[in-house]
N, C-alpha and C positions, 0 to 999 in steps of 0.2 A: 438580428442579434437579440438574444434573450436579455431580459432584465430581471431583477430579483423578484418582481411580482409574479413572473412566470413559474416560480418554484412553489408557490402556495397551493394548497389544495390537497385532496386525498388521492390515493392510488387504487387501481383495480386489483383484485386478486389475479395472480398470473403465475402459477407454478411452472417452473422449468426443472429439467433434470440437471443435477450437478455436473459441471461447474457453472452452467448458465452462459447465455450469449447476450451481450449487452445490446446488440442491434435489434433483438427481438423483444426488448422491454418496452413498456408503454406507461409513461413517456420514456423515451430513450434518455439515460442520464447525460447531463451536461459535463463532458470531460474536457471542454475548452477548445474544441475544434473551431468554433465561431466566436468564442468569448474571451480567450486568454491572449493578451498582447505582451510580447516580450520587450526587454529593454537592455539586453546585452550583459546580464549579470553572470553568465556562465560560459563566456566565450572560450571555445577550444577545450572545455572540460570533457571528460569521458565518464559516462555514468552507466551503471548497471541497475536495473529495476526489476525485482522479481514480482510476478503478477502484474506485469506492465501492459497487458492486453486490454484490460477493462477497468472500470471504476476508478479508485483513487490512484492506482499505479499508472493507469493510462493518462489521467490528468497530469500527473507528475512528469511522465515521459514527454508529452506534448509541450508542457511548459518548459522543460529543460531544453528541448530542441529550439524553441522560440527564444530562449535566452542564450543560444549559441553553442549548446553541447551536442556531442554525438552520444547516442544512446543504444544500449543493448537491453532487450526485454526478455524475460523468461515467462513461460506460460505452459499450460497443459495442451497436449495435441488436440483435444476436443475444442480448444479455444482458438484454433488457427484462423478462423474467419475474422475474429476481433483483432488478432495480432497483425494480420495483413493490412487491416484498415489503419492501425497505428503507424505501421511502416510507411504507408502511402502519405499520411499527414506529415510525418517527420521528414521524409525525403523531399516533399514539396517546399520545406523550409531550407533546403540545401544542406541538411545535416545527414549523417550516416545513421542507419538503424539496423541493428543486428538482431535477428530472431533466433531465440534459443529455447526450443521446446524441451520439456522434461518434467518428470514427476518428482517433486521434492520429497516425497515419501520414500523414494528408493535410495538405497545406500550409495553414497558417492555422488549423487546427482548435484547437490549444492556445490561441492568442490569443482565438479566438471563445468558447471555453468559459469562460475567465477573465472576459471582458467580460460574458458572459451571467450568470455567477454573481454578479458584483458588482452588476449591474443588478437582478437578481431578488431578491437578499438585502438590497439597500440598503447595500452596502459589503462589505469583506472584512477579517478580522483574522487568519485562519488559512488557509494553503494547504498541503495535503498532496498531494504528487506521488508517487502510489503505483502508478499503472497501469504494467504491464510485460509484456514478451514474453519467454518462456523456452522454447526448443526444443532438445532434446538432439541431439548428433551426436558420435559417438566419433572420426570421421575428419575432420580439419580440411580435407582435400581435397574433402570432400563438402558443406561448408557453402556453400550457394548464395549468389549475390549478392543474391537477393531476401530470403533469411533474414537476411543480414548487414544489409541496408538496413532491413528492418522492425524488427529488434531495436534498432538504433541510433536510428532515427526515433522510436520510442516511449520507449525507456529513457534516451536522452540528449538528442536534439534537442528533443523536445516539452517536456522538463523545462526546458531553457534558455529556450525561447520562452515558456513559461508564467510563469517567473520574471520575464522581461523585461516582460511585460504586467502581472503582478500588482503590480509596483513602482509602477504608476500609481495603485494603490488602497490599498496597505498603508501604515500610518503607524506611529508609534512604539509599541512594545510588541507589534507584530505578530510572527507566527511562520510560518516556512516549514519544512516537514518533508519529507524525501525518504525513500522506502523503498528502501534499498540492499539489501545481502545479505552474509552471511558469504562468499559467492562473490567479493566484491570484495577480500577479503584472503586467502582460502584457496580458490582456484579448483579446481573439479573438472575432470577430463580431458574429460568429455562435455558441458561447458557453456562452451566456449571464448568464444563471442561474448557470451553473457549475462554471464559473469564480467568480461569487458572493460568492459562498460557499467556494471557495479556499481562497479568501480574508478573509472571516470570520475565517478560520482556522489559518491563520497567525496572525490575531489580537488576537485570543484565546491564542496561546502559549505565546505571548508577555504580555498579561494580567495575565496569570497564573504563569509565571516564578517567579515573586516576591512573589506571594502567596505561592507557593510550595517550594521556596528556603529555607525557614526557617525549613522545614521538611526534607531537604536534598534530595528532589525529583526533578529531572531534567525533563524539557519538551522542546522538539525541533521539528522542522518540516523539512521534505525533500521536495524540490520543483522540481519534474521531468519536463523535457521537453518532446518532442515527443518520447515515449517509445512504442515498439512493444508489445502490450498486447491485450487480447480479448476486453478490453474496447473500442478500436478504431474501431473494425469491426462490432460491434453489435449496431450501432447507435451513437457512439462517434464521428465519422467523416463521412462526405458524402463519398460514395463509390468512387466517382470521385477523391477524395483527396488521396485515399489509395496508388496508384502507386507512387506518389511523396512524401509520408509521411516522414517527417523528412529531406528531401533533402535540405531545405532552412536554415538549421542550419550551423554555422561555420564549423563543422566537416562533413557537407554534407551527413548526414545519420541519420536514427532513432537510438535510443539507444535500447539496450537489457536489460531486467530486471536484469540480473546478474551484469550488470555494476553499479547498485545502491546498491548491497548487502553489499559492504564494508562500505558504509556510514551508513547503518542501524546497522551494527555490531559496528562501532565506537561509534555511539550515545548511544548504549545500554551498552557499556563496561565501565570499570573503567578508560580507557584511556581518556574518555570524562568527567571526574569528575568535570571539571571547565567550562563546556559548558552547557548553558541553555538559553532559549528564543531566539534561533537562527534558521535561515532558511538556509538550505544547498541546493544550486542549483546543479542539475545534468542534464544539459540542452544541452550538445553538444556545449557549447560555448556561448549561448545566455545569456546576463546579466539579473540578477534578481533584481538589484538595481541601 
């Protein structure tokens, strides 16, 4: 089993084609397979996690299963290898795992995924909208219309469409969780379009919290800092930044996906029954307000 000291140190440059495969990374991110221990906080809950095949979404999926939930995960077809690994881990816990491949850039995909998850799981209590696109570009004049559309389609439009559809299934005490980013409040010069979308997500949860509160539905966001995931090596960061990735945080290292899992569990559980419209930073010490 890993301990926190295993997370220290630098990374090697390791470019991958988008969307990236977690099992091919070095070191392979810790998403909790050997390190997360559950305690029954989500027994018999039914959760949908977009982007649940790798990184933060994978860590949340494994944690939810070990807390007693059945889980549906969405992912791109090119990520099938990672998705099957998650399914195997979850089923070993005696929980159900539904695989839902699809491209959230496509019209109607978000709604279809939510409908399929609710149908396959027999309902929904938890919706984690985690899938995202991040492509770096230092020159704003070089951000293509395709990159801009793709980033907003996945990070903003699909989130809204998924919430609209999910409200047909969620009832009182349900939870919606968005994966935002520290970029939403402290944007980097090379992540202009990505940072814009993460600000949108923060505004969205604050707008929807009073709308959904009367229905007993909570909505919150997690704002990660530099986390070691496939997002970073397949265009999310310049390869020259990879060796020092996360080293400038107060904790002087990048985070591992499993280190966010307990926050996703908290926000999905009844222990967070009086928490809504909030942004939880998991940044290695960098402030988000």
